[in-house]
ZAMARGU-4260 file (C-alpha; in steps of 0.2 Angstrom, whole numbers, plus 5000, padded with zeros to 4 digits):
<rodrens>
0) 5472/5535/5479 | 5487/5541/5469 | 5496/5525/5474 | 5481/5514/5468 | 5481/5524/5451
5) 5500/5521/5450 | 5498/5502/5452 | 5482/5500/5442 | 5484/5485/5430 | 5501/5480/5437
10) 5503/5462/5440 | 5505/5464/5459 | 5492/5463/5473 | 5488/5480/5480 | 5487/5477/5499
15) 5479/5491/5509 | 5483/5490/5527 | 5478/5500/5543 | 5468/5501/5559 | 5450/5497/5558
20) 5439/5512/5552 | 5453/5522/5545 | 5444/5522/5528 | 5451/5507/5519 | 5434/5501/5512
25) 5429/5519/5508 | 5446/5521/5498 | 5442/5506/5488 | 5424/5511/5484 | 5430/5528/5478
30) 5443/5519/5467 | 5429/5507/5460 | 5419/5523/5456 | 5434/5530/5447 | 5436/5514/5437
35) 5417/5516/5432 | 5420/5534/5427 | 5435/5528/5416 | 5423/5517/5406 | 5426/5500/5415
40) 5410/5490/5414 | 5402/5485/5430 | 5403/5466/5425 | 5422/5468/5426 | 5422/5473/5444
45) 5419/5460/5458 | 5419/5466/5476 | 5417/5455/5492 | 5417/5461/5510 | 5422/5445/5519
50) 5415/5452/5536 | 5398/5452/5528 | 5388/5437/5534 | 5380/5436/5516 | 5398/5431/5510
55) 5401/5418/5524 | 5401/5404/5511 | 5417/5412/5503 | 5427/5410/5519 | 5433/5393/5512
60) 5447/5398/5500 | 5442/5385/5488 | 5424/5391/5487 | 5430/5409/5485 | 5442/5404/5471
65) 5428/5395/5462 | 5416/5409/5464 | 5428/5422/5457 | 5434/5412/5443 | 5417/5408/5437
70) 5412/5427/5436 | 5428/5432/5427 | 5425/5441/5410 | 5435/5433/5396 | 5446/5444/5386
75) 5444/5459/5398 | 5453/5465/5413 | 5444/5460/5429 | 5446/5471/5445 | 5444/5460/5461
80) 5441/5469/5478 | 5442/5458/5494 | 5438/5468/5510 | 5446/5460/5526 | 5453/5446/5517
85) 5461/5439/5532 | 5444/5432/5537 | 5447/5418/5525 | 5458/5404/5531 | 5472/5401/5518
90) 5466/5415/5508 | 5484/5417/5500 | 5481/5401/5491 | 5466/5408/5482 | 5475/5424/5478
95) 5491/5415/5472 | 5480/5405/5460 | 5471/5420/5454 | 5487/5429/5450 | 5492/5415/5438
100) 5478/5423/5426 | 5483/5437/5415 | 5466/5446/5416 | 5465/5450/5434 | 5470/5465/5445
105) 5468/5462/5463 | 5465/5474/5478 | 5463/5468/5496 | 5462/5476/5513 | 5466/5470/5530
110) 5466/5476/5548 | 5480/5467/5555 | 5498/5464/5550 | 5496/5445/5550 | 5490/5448/5533
115) 5508/5451/5527 | 5516/5438/5538 | 5521/5420/5536 | 5515/5410/5521 | 5507/5425/5511
120) 5524/5434/5512 | 5532/5418/5505 | 5519/5414/5492 | 5517/5432/5485 | 5535/5437/5488
125) 5539/5451/5475 | 5521/5451/5469 | 5512/5463/5481 | 5514/5481/5486 | 5508/5487/5503
130) 5498/5504/5504 | 5497/5510/5522 | 5483/5520/5528 | 5481/5529/5544 | 5467/5540/5553
135) 5466/5557/5545 | 5481/5569/5545 | 5479/5586/5553 | 5477/5594/5536 | 5464/5582/5531
140) 5455/5584/5547 | 5455/5603/5545 | 5448/5601/5528 | 5433/5593/5535 | 5429/5608/5547
145) 5420/5625/5543 | 5432/5638/5537 | 5428/5649/5552 | 5437/5636/5564 | 5454/5643/5569
150) 5469/5631/5568 | 5472/5632/5587 | 5454/5626/5589 | 5456/5613/5576 | 5471/5606/5584
155) 5463/5605/5601 | 5449/5595/5594 | 5461/5584/5584 | 5470/5578/5599 | 5454/5577/5609
160) 5442/5568/5597 | 5455/5560/5586 | 5454/5558/5567 | 5445/5543/5562 | 5435/5549/5547
165) 5418/5545/5555 | 5422/5556/5570 | 5421/5571/5558 | 5403/5568/5555 | 5398/5568/5573
170) 5398/5587/5575 | 5410/5588/5590 | 5397/5579/5601 | 5408/5572/5615 | 5396/5559/5620
175) 5393/5552/5603 | 5412/5552/5599 | 5416/5544/5616 | 5403/5530/5612 | 5410/5528/5595
180) 5428/5527/5600 | 5424/5515/5615 | 5415/5503/5603 | 5430/5504/5590 | 5443/5501/5604
185) 5433/5486/5610 | 5432/5479/5593 | 5450/5481/5590 | 5455/5473/5606 | 5443/5459/5606
190) 5442/5454/5588 | 5460/5458/5582 | 5470/5454/5598 | 5461/5443/5610 | 5452/5432/5598
195) 5467/5430/5586 | 5480/5428/5600 | 5468/5417/5611 | 5472/5428/5626 | 5464/5423/5642
200) 5468/5437/5654 | 5459/5452/5645 | 5462/5463/5660 | 5481/5460/5660 | 5481/5465/5641
205) 5471/5481/5645 | 5484/5485/5658 | 5498/5484/5645 | 5487/5495/5633 | 5485/5508/5647
210) 5504/5507/5651 | 5509/5510/5633 | 5496/5524/5631 | 5502/5533/5646 | 5520/5531/5641
215) 5519/5537/5622 | 5536/5545/5618 | 5545/5536/5632 | 5558/5523/5630 | 5549/5507/5635
220) 5559/5491/5635 | 5549/5475/5637 | 5557/5471/5653 | 5554/5488/5660 | 5535/5486/5656
225) 5535/5469/5664 | 5545/5476/5680 | 5534/5491/5682 | 5518/5482/5681 | 5524/5468/5692
230) 5530/5481/5705 | 5512/5489/5704 | 5504/5472/5709 | 5501/5466/5691 | 5513/5451/5690
235) 5517/5448/5671 | 5532/5440/5663 | 5543/5448/5649 | 5538/5435/5637 | 5519/5438/5640
240) 5522/5457/5638 | 5531/5454/5622 | 5517/5443/5615 | 5504/5456/5620 | 5514/5471/5612
245) 5517/5461/5596 | 5498/5458/5595 | 5494/5477/5598 | 5507/5482/5584 | 5499/5469/5572
250) 5482/5477/5575 | 5489/5494/5570 | 5483/5502/5586 | 5501/5505/5591 | 5516/5509/5581
255) 5534/5507/5587 | 5550/5517/5583 | 5567/5508/5585 | 5582/5517/5590 | 5597/5522/5578
260) 5614/5527/5585 | 5619/5542/5574 | 5637/5542/5579 | 5639/5523/5578 | 5629/5522/5562
265) 5620/5507/5569 | 5602/5501/5573 | 5600/5497/5592 | 5590/5482/5597 | 5583/5489/5613
270) 5574/5504/5620 | 5559/5506/5607 | 5546/5520/5609 | 5528/5516/5606 | 5515/5528/5599
275) 5496/5527/5597 | 5488/5527/5580 | 5475/5540/5586 | 5474/5552/5601 | 5455/5550/5602
280) 5458/5532/5607 | 5471/5537/5620 | 5458/5548/5628 | 5446/5533/5629 | 5460/5522/5636
285) 5467/5533/5650 | 5456/5548/5650 | 5459/5566/5644 | 5474/5574/5651 | 5479/5592/5649
290) 5497/5591/5656 | 5504/5579/5643 | 5504/5591/5628 | 5522/5588/5623 | 5521/5569/5621
295) 5504/5571/5612 | 5513/5583/5600 | 5527/5570/5598 | 5514/5557/5594 | 5505/5568/5581
300) 5521/5571/5572 | 5527/5553/5573 | 5511/5548/5564 | 5513/5562/5551 | 5531/5556/5547
305) 5524/5539/5544 | 5511/5546/5532 | 5525/5554/5522 | 5535/5538/5520 | 5553/5533/5524
310) 5559/5523/5539 | 5556/5532/5556 | 5568/5530/5570 | 5572/5537/5587 | 5589/5545/5587
315) 5603/5543/5599 | 5619/5553/5600 | 5630/5548/5614 | 5619/5551/5630 | 5607/5563/5621
320) 5592/5560/5610 | 5586/5565/5593 | 5567/5564/5593 | 5566/5557/5575 | 5577/5552/5561
325) 5569/5548/5544 | 5580/5537/5533 | 5575/5536/5515 | 5588/5528/5504 | 5604/5537/5507
330) 5596/5552/5515 | 5594/5555/5533 | 5582/5569/5540 | 5582/5574/5558 | 5567/5581/5568
335) 5567/5588/5586 | 5550/5590/5594 | 5546/5603/5607 | 5530/5611/5613 | 5538/5628/5613
340) 5556/5635/5609 | 5552/5652/5615 | 5564/5650/5629 | 5582/5652/5623 | 5589/5638/5634
345) 5576/5626/5627 | 5580/5630/5609 | 5599/5628/5613 | 5595/5611/5621 | 5585/5605/5607
350) 5598/5609/5594 | 5613/5604/5603 | 5616/5588/5593 | 5614/5597/5576 | 5630/5608/5578
</rodrens>
């Protein structure tokens, strides 16, 4: 919300991105309410959800542009909100034309990274700002719970149920939460991955999803994924794995962390790590596991570091590993993650590369 306020009335498109159901539409609704409270007239605000069948005629970018232009209030700033704008083919042409006007302030949401790829990046280069959204942080999740719930209990439920906003309204009902997350997962895979990438072998895609979910926090080169799955009887080429992983990253269900050589001061091209946007989804994909708490904690911290901004990398120092390096401008911050450092040898090992 603070970023939307900061960029209000600036001549750039505000692009809110993130996984489905993380709260993008609700954020923009809250922002529209704030505009009304600030004295903006309702006629100056136009809002279209492009997934709503009532708005199907506007999936033609020419019709969309004509509709918006016709409703603009002359001599006043007009606030335009487009939810799931990627549903409109060539939507960037409509947005580009609207940007030529002095009295429009544009906000859009999208559930996949294709929104900012290709032609839109070219057409709108330097004229958009991305505002990234994620499922709730742990502190946000805790704020939704009764004050009587301990932090230990809150963390346990956080990594079991996940942190999509609607989950907090389901009163820790395992069955309801499981049904909700299963439906959400199916929507992401089928609508944002299978349909867009025209994937024929859905079972193979799901095998890749399960592999990545089971290996969060492990270095997972594309070839290693391909070789592991092939040896397990699921023959798949590295090219296909790369295509599937790219689509999963674009849907924001997974995020990747590239490696950075601390001593060589260079970025490494191979050996990425992959993390899930939400632990509740992981439990839907591979089932709840109690013996993987270290990697789960690492995943939680990775997502928190993404929320805080900066570039997040996995660190390499000779043959040892630094869990995370945050590069922000000329500053580097180092993080080590361990489930416990009560054992002196564990603490010594974790801090070995920090002098």
